N, C-alpha and C positions, 0 to 999 in steps of 0.2 A: 457817833457815826458807826452803823452796822456794816460790817463786811460782807459783800454779796456771796451767797453760798451757791457754789457749783458744784458738780461731781466730776471727778477725774474720767477719763476715757476708761470703758470698762472691756472686758475680754469679748464680749458678745459682739460687739461692734464690728464694722467692716473694716477691712485693712486700710491704713491710711493712704491717702493717695500721693502719688509720688511727683506730680506735676505742679502747676501753679494755680489750679482751680481754688481761688479765693472761698468761694462758698462752701466746699467739699472739706476744708481743712476743719480739723478738731482743735479748740484751743486748750491750752493747759490752764483750767481754772481749780482752783483748790480751797480748802477751809483751813484756819487756823486751827492748831491742835487743842487749843483753849476754848474753842468754840463748839467742838464734837462733844457727844454725851454718851457715846458708846464707842466699844471696839469696832463694831461694824462700821460705823461712820469713819473711823479712823482709817480702816482699811481702804474705804471707798473714796474718802476725800483727801487724805494725808499723805499719800504715796504716789505721787505724780510721775515719778521717773526712776530709770536706771534699775538697780536690784529692787527698790520698793516697788517698782511699776510690776515686776514680776510676781512679788509677793500678792499685789493687788488682784493680779488676774488669777492666780491660784485660789485666793478667796472666791472670786466672784464666781468662778467656774464651780467650786464645790456650792456655793450657793444655788446656782442655777440646777445644778445635778439633782440636789437634794430638794429644790422647789418643784422640780419636775417628776418628784417621786420615783426615780430610777433606783434600784437595788443597787448598792454600793459595795463593791469588792474591795477588800484593802490588802496590800502586799506590804510587809513589813521586814526588814533586815536589820541586823545590829542588835546591840545587848539589852535591848528595850526592856526586858524583866529585870536584869541585874541591876540595872539604873532605877527601877520603881517607875519608870514611865506608864506601866499598865495603871497604877495607882492614881495617877494625876490625870491624864487626859485620853488613854487609850480605852479603858474600862467606860468612862463616860460617853465617849463616841458610841462604844458597842451597844450600850442601853439605851441608845435612842430610837432603836428598830430600823435605822437606815441601812444597817450592814447585813449583807446575803452571807458572805463567807470570808475566812481569812486565810492568807498564805503567809507563811513564816519559817522559821528554822526548827530543826530539833533542838539547839541550844537555847531558844528563846522558851521552850516547853519544860525543860531541863531546869533551868535557873529560876524559873516561876515558881519553884517549891521551896527555896531557900528560907523564905521569911517564916515560913509556918512549921519548920522542923522543930522536935522537941529540943530543948538546951541550947536554942539558937536565937533569942529575941533580938530583933534588929541586927542582923548579923552583918550587913552591909556598910561600909563607911568610906570615907573619901580619904584619897593618897594623892600626892602630887604625880602629875604624869612625867614628869623628867627626874624622879627621885633615884635611890639607889634600889635597884631590883635584885640585886645580889644581898642585900640586907633582908629585903622581904621574904626572898627564896629561905635564908636561914631562920628567918622567923616564923616560917610556915605560913605565909600570906601570899594569896592569889591575887593578881592585879587584873582589871578589865579598865583600860584606859585610865580613868581617876576613880573607879570604883574597887574596893578590896573588901576580902571577907577570908576568914582563917580556912586552910586547906581542910581542916576537920569538917566543914559545912559539905563539901564536895564528897567525903566518903560517908557522911551520913545521909546525904542525897542520894548516893548510889545504893545505901543499905535500904532506904525508904522504895526505891524504886523496884529494887530486887524483890521486896516484899509484896508489892504491887503486881510484878510481873508473874509471879508463881500462883497466883489467886487463881480460882477454877474459871473465872469469865474470861480469863486471858489465854485459856488452852485451846485456840483453835485458830483458823486462817481467817484475819480480818484486815480491813482497809486500815491506813494509817488515821482516818477520821474517826473509825470506832475506837482505835487505841486511845487517842486523845481525849475522845469524849469520856470513856472509861476511867481514865488518868484525872479527868477535870473532877470527876465526882469522889475521887478519893482524896485529890488535892482540897476539895471542898470540906470534906469530914475534918481533914488535919487543920485546916483553917479555924473551923469551928472549935475543935479542940483546945486550940491554943489562943482563940479569940484574936486572930489577924485580919486584916481586910481582905476580902475575896481577890485573888489573882486574876490572870489572864484565863486560865485552863477553867477553872470553876466557873467564871464568869460566862463563858463560850458554853459550857454543859448547862447551865441555868437557861441560856437563852437558845439552846440547840443551834448554835453557829458552828459550821464546820469548820476545822483547822487544817489545812492542808499543808504537808511538808513534802517538798520534792525531794530533797537529798536526806532521807531518813537515816542513812548509815554514816553521816558526816555529823555526829552529836553523841552526847553521852546516855540520852534516854535507850538508844539502841545498841550502846556499848554495853549495858547492863543486860539487855536480852541477849547479845552474844557471849557474855560470861555464862549464863543459865545455858544457852546451848552448849558451850564448851564443856561445863560441868556435866551435861549428860552425856555428851559424846565419849568423855572421860571415864563414864561409869560414877561419878560422884553423887548424881541424883537420878532417881528413876523415872520421873516424869517431867517433861516441859516440852509443850507441843504448841506454843505461839510461834504464829509464822504471818509476816507481813504480806499482804498480796497487793503489791506496787501496781499491776495491771488495773485491778477494780479500783483503786483509788484514782488513778487518772481517769479512767471511764466516768467516774461518780463526779469528778470535777467537770468534765464534759457535759455530763447530766445536769448538773445545777446550773451551768450556763445557758443550755438548751431550755431548761424548766423555766428560767427567768425571762427568756426572750419570748417564749410562746405561752406560758401559763401566767405569768404576772404582768400586771400595768405597770408602765405604759409600753412595755415590749422592746426597752431598749435597758443597757446597762452603763453604769458609770465605774470607773476604778480609781483608788488611790493609792498611788505607790512610792512608799517612803523607803528609800534607799534601794540597791540593785540587787546583783545576785540571783541565786536560785529564786527565792520568793518572788522577785518579779517577773521571770520568765515562766514561772509555774501558773501565777496569776493571769498571763497573758495567752498562754498556749490553748486553752479550749476551743477558741474559734478557729484556728488551723485544724486542730485536732477533728473538730466537726466537719468541717468543709473540704479540708484538704485531703485529710487522711480517711474519714468516714464517708466524705462525698455527698454531703448532705446539703441541698440548696437551700436557699433563702435563708442562711445563717449569716449573721452580722457580726462584725467585732464592736468595740466599746463605743458608744456614742461620746462619753466623757472620759477624758485621761487627764488625768491630774498627778505630776510627779515632781517630788522632790528629792533630788539626787546628788550626791557629793563627787561622782566621779566626772573627770572631765571628757566632753563629748570625743575628743580627738584619740582617746586611748582605745577606740575600737570594740569597745566592750557591751555587752547587752546591759550593764548596769547604766551605762550612760546615753544610749540610744535613745533619741527624743520619740515622742508619739508619731512623728511624720514617718519615721523609718519603719514604725511598726505597721503603718498603713499599708505598705508594701507587702507585709506578710498577711495580711488581712485581719490583723490581730484590733485594728481601731478603724471605725469606719470612715472611707474616704471621702465621702460626700459633705461631712461636717467636721472634719479635723480641725480645719483652718479657724474655726469658731469656737470649738468645743473641747481644745486640749491645750496644755502647757508643762513644760518641764522647767522646773528651775534648781540650778545649781545652789545647794545649801545643806547645811546639816539639820535634818528636819527636827532634832531635838530644841533647836532655837527657836522654832515658828510654831509648831502644832500646838502647845498648850494655848498661845493667844489666838490661832485660827478655829480651834474646837470651842473655846470659850465663847468665841464672837457667834459661831452657828448654834450654840446652846443657848445664848442669850436671845438670837432670832426666834429660836422654838419657844421660848418663855415668853416673848412678846406675843407672837401670834396666840399663843394659849391664854393670856390675859385678854386679847381682843376677843378671842372665840367666846369667852364667859360672858362679856359685855354686849355682844352684838349677834351672837350666835354662829354656828359654825358655816351655815350655807351662806349666810350674808358675808362673813368674812371670806370664803373661797370665792365669791363673786366679784369682791371689791381687791383682794390679794390673792391670786391663784396660787402663788407658791406656798400659801400657808397650808394647803391640803398635802402637798410632800414632805413639809417639815412637821405636820400633826400627823403622820402615818401612825399606827399602831405600835406602842413601845414593846409589845410583845414580839414583835420583828417578824423575818420569814421562816424561823424555825426550819432551815433546810434540811438540817440532820435527821429530823423526825420525818422528812418525805423524801428521803433518799431512795426508799424503796419504789415509790411512786415516780420519782424522777429518772432512775435508771429504768424502769420498764417503758416509760416513755420514750427514751432514747432508744430502748432494745427495738421498740416497736419500729421506729424510723429506721433503724439499721437493717430489720428483716426485708422493709419495703425497698431498699437500696441494694437488694441481695445481688441483681446482675453487674451492677456496678462495682460491687466489692469484689466478686469473684473474678472481674477480668483484671483486677489490680494483682492478681497472684502470680502472674507468669511475667518472666523477663528472660531473654537469653543470657543467661550468664557463662562467663569464660570459663569456668571450671567445668571439668570433663565428669 
């Protein structure tokens, strides 16, 4: 006897009825785990309730956003590079062509270089979370949760970054996206030299994916820039003119959002937020920057907002706030958020390998079908295949930043009267 196969409720369904309308009720119908043949089917049919249902909705929304062809922005906080997650699921996700830009931390960019340093082959190893940290300190061991490495790794990473930052191409004022693009090229050379797998920065350099960092001063890449600045001020070196243009980088982030809204099909964006903090806020702020601060009309927030965060919603932090709260700020589209957003409390490192693998398997399946029936026939039968099979070269927004900036500058010029009217306020100061 074969068990009937029915899907669980999906996130795109209308909200469940609260009354007794029998015909409107959705039944919880599932499949056995030994009857599904893919991770995608497992997500869709074997997670009927509770935390599992949250995970199913996260997966189905990402599937819908990718299938719709929306440029996807990613915000990621936490020690993703120390732990090697860039090599397991993050880089494969970036290499799909679905990702427009990435928002993260200075520390993520700094620790990305450890595995390619000379004399430090596979420098990261496991330690107990609740071990004796005093002993680790005496041994010269640095711990990040259950990941550890010798303190000498940090010292050598600092030397590497210093050597990068005093190179001629860094001796100018630049945005952080250019800084991290240049570093990505140098990281790539170091990785090739020591024959290690490409890291996060080198992958983003190759794909021209901009890396945004909202708090550059809160990390060791910028600490090394500070060291060189201090040495110049103290007269120890004669030349160091690197300068970070934070205002230009914030404008650039807004320009990318504006470009994707008005120059890229389908004219809407999706975001994947992993962890909270500054990366989350920096990833969400282009919409209010465009509409509230620059006063531009017809600017919309994200259509899809998928979040995996560990902070409890009652702590009042931005890290924990759900997409519904972001709607009130204009960061998420108010007309669709009840169908196209979800926030799940979890440690993203526990679920993202499975989610990304399922999404990549979907792409591979559509690619096989395209070879058999042709793309046009496939797209007619399975419209989501078009979004999944978009060009792996991606959006290459960093290479288009000049064009994107000028598009936004043009809109700013046209809004001159409104902007000039914002310059005056009756201050209490004399």
